[in-house]
Rosetta silent file (secondary structure, phi, psi, omega in degrees, C-alpha in Angstrom):
SEQUENCE: MQDGTKRSNISIDSEVEIVQKNHQRTGELTYGYVKRILTKSSNHPHGIKVQLVTGEVGRVKNILPEE
SCORE:     score description
SCORE:     0.000 S_00000001
   1 L     0.000  132.373 -177.737    6.097   -5.910    0.378 S_00000001
   2 E   -90.445  161.504 -177.751    5.515   -8.496   -2.331 S_00000001
   3 E   -80.767  135.251 -177.595    4.330  -12.061   -1.987 S_00000001
   4 L   -89.204   10.766 -177.884    6.983  -14.808   -2.137 S_00000001
   5 L   -91.941   -8.865  179.567    4.713  -17.444   -3.715 S_00000001
   6 E  -108.307  125.268 -177.675    5.123  -16.193   -7.324 S_00000001
   7 H   -63.249  -33.197 -177.098    8.402  -16.902   -9.096 S_00000001
   8 H   -65.585  -19.573  179.390    7.958  -13.846  -11.344 S_00000001
   9 H   -80.636  -12.888 -172.125    8.241  -11.537   -8.286 S_00000001
  10 L  -112.565  135.662  175.146   11.728  -12.837   -7.435 S_00000001
  11 L  -135.930  167.300  177.644   14.944  -12.185   -9.312 S_00000001
  12 L   -59.186  138.548 -177.809   18.650  -12.728   -8.681 S_00000001
  13 L    75.206    6.285  172.712   19.899  -10.171   -6.107 S_00000001
  14 L   -63.523  144.457  177.271   16.356   -9.575   -4.768 S_00000001
  15 E   -90.512  118.242 -171.736   16.373   -8.626   -1.082 S_00000001
  16 E  -136.719  166.201  168.372   14.237  -11.254    0.694 S_00000001
  17 E  -119.381  128.513 -178.417   13.331  -12.899    3.981 S_00000001
  18 E  -119.929  159.955  169.444   13.219  -16.707    3.918 S_00000001
  19 E  -110.796  120.270  176.832   12.234  -19.488    6.293 S_00000001
  20 E   -77.180  156.652 -176.975   14.783  -22.310    6.345 S_00000001
  21 H   -53.594  -43.394 -177.825   13.539  -25.896    6.633 S_00000001
  22 H   -74.795   -5.318  177.894   14.805  -26.257   10.218 S_00000001
  23 H  -112.062   10.133 -176.183   12.966  -23.035   11.206 S_00000001
  24 L   -61.605  -38.288 -179.752    9.575  -23.891    9.688 S_00000001
  25 L   -65.945  -41.931 -177.790    7.999  -24.629   13.095 S_00000001
  26 L   -84.531  -23.822 -178.040    9.188  -21.374   14.668 S_00000001
  27 L    76.484   15.997 -179.499    8.804  -19.274   11.518 S_00000001
  28 L   -62.486  129.690 -176.670   12.181  -17.624   12.159 S_00000001
  29 E   -95.586  142.908  174.968   13.116  -15.455    9.173 S_00000001
  30 E  -115.551  130.619 -176.019   16.559  -15.223    7.592 S_00000001
  31 E   -97.493  142.208  175.371   17.405  -12.047    5.663 S_00000001
  32 E   176.622 -170.548 -178.976   19.554  -11.959    2.551 S_00000001
  33 E  -112.968  140.418 -176.725   19.982  -11.593   -1.191 S_00000001
  34 E   -72.465  128.345  174.011   18.959  -14.234   -3.745 S_00000001
  35 E  -100.069  -44.986 -179.048   21.813  -16.080   -5.451 S_00000001
  36 E  -139.981  145.431  173.109   19.760  -18.845   -7.140 S_00000001
  37 E  -100.525  120.304 -172.231   16.068  -19.585   -7.610 S_00000001
  38 L   -96.168  -24.445  179.604   15.552  -23.300   -6.940 S_00000001
  39 L   -79.402  129.033 -178.495   11.798  -23.705   -7.565 S_00000001
  40 L   -86.191  -31.650 -176.867   11.060  -24.420  -11.228 S_00000001
  41 L   -73.373  159.913 -176.056    7.274  -23.894  -11.153 S_00000001
  42 L   -75.498  -22.965  178.212    5.798  -20.395  -11.505 S_00000001
  43 E  -135.278  153.866  169.830    3.939  -20.619   -8.153 S_00000001
  44 L  -149.706  126.013 -174.042    4.354  -22.441   -4.856 S_00000001
  45 L   -60.856  -26.357 -178.207    1.829  -22.124   -1.996 S_00000001
  46 L   -98.094    0.022 -179.570    4.535  -22.162    0.710 S_00000001
  47 L   113.187  148.684  179.699    6.902  -19.782   -1.102 S_00000001
  48 L   -73.995  133.392 -179.404    9.498  -20.075   -3.844 S_00000001
  49 E   -83.165  130.292 -179.525   12.629  -21.911   -2.706 S_00000001
  50 E  -134.672  163.028  170.448   15.831  -19.899   -3.161 S_00000001
  51 E  -112.014  132.365  177.671   19.480  -19.998   -2.182 S_00000001
  52 E   -84.791  164.839  179.041   20.934  -16.842   -0.651 S_00000001
  53 L   -61.055  -24.200  178.605   24.430  -15.524   -1.410 S_00000001
  54 L   -80.347   -6.546  177.598   25.407  -16.799    2.065 S_00000001
  55 L   100.185  -12.797  179.851   24.457  -20.360    1.010 S_00000001
  56 L   -70.233  145.706 -179.948   21.294  -20.698    3.109 S_00000001
  57 E  -120.314  137.296  178.249   18.306  -22.295    1.387 S_00000001
  58 E  -172.654 -179.946 -179.625   14.685  -21.615    2.230 S_00000001
  59 E   -97.432  135.896 -176.428   11.276  -20.504    1.041 S_00000001
  60 E   -70.688  124.283  174.533   10.649  -16.801    0.409 S_00000001
  61 E   -99.877  -40.800 -179.053    8.183  -15.252    2.865 S_00000001
  62 E  -136.434  139.112  171.397    8.757  -11.572    2.065 S_00000001
  63 E  -106.411  118.050 -175.716   10.290   -9.714   -0.852 S_00000001
  64 L   -79.499  143.376 -178.454   11.630   -6.416    0.456 S_00000001
  65 L   -66.278  144.963  177.268   11.028   -3.280   -1.632 S_00000001
  66 L   -76.928  144.044 -178.317   13.975   -1.922   -3.595 S_00000001
  67 L   -69.074    0.000    0.000   15.213    1.452   -2.411 S_00000001
């Protein structure tokens, strides 16, 4: 599993687990596919912010391996 703090590890349609802003305290993960990458910088210590195809926005915690 790759680290979600580097923008170069994430691409459109990547399979990821994110933490939404309202779940930051609990750390609850949301699973989905990346529609848009919202963070402009190449790194972010808390994870790159993305939008999933379902519309949810959050910071990437895990990048799931491609089959």
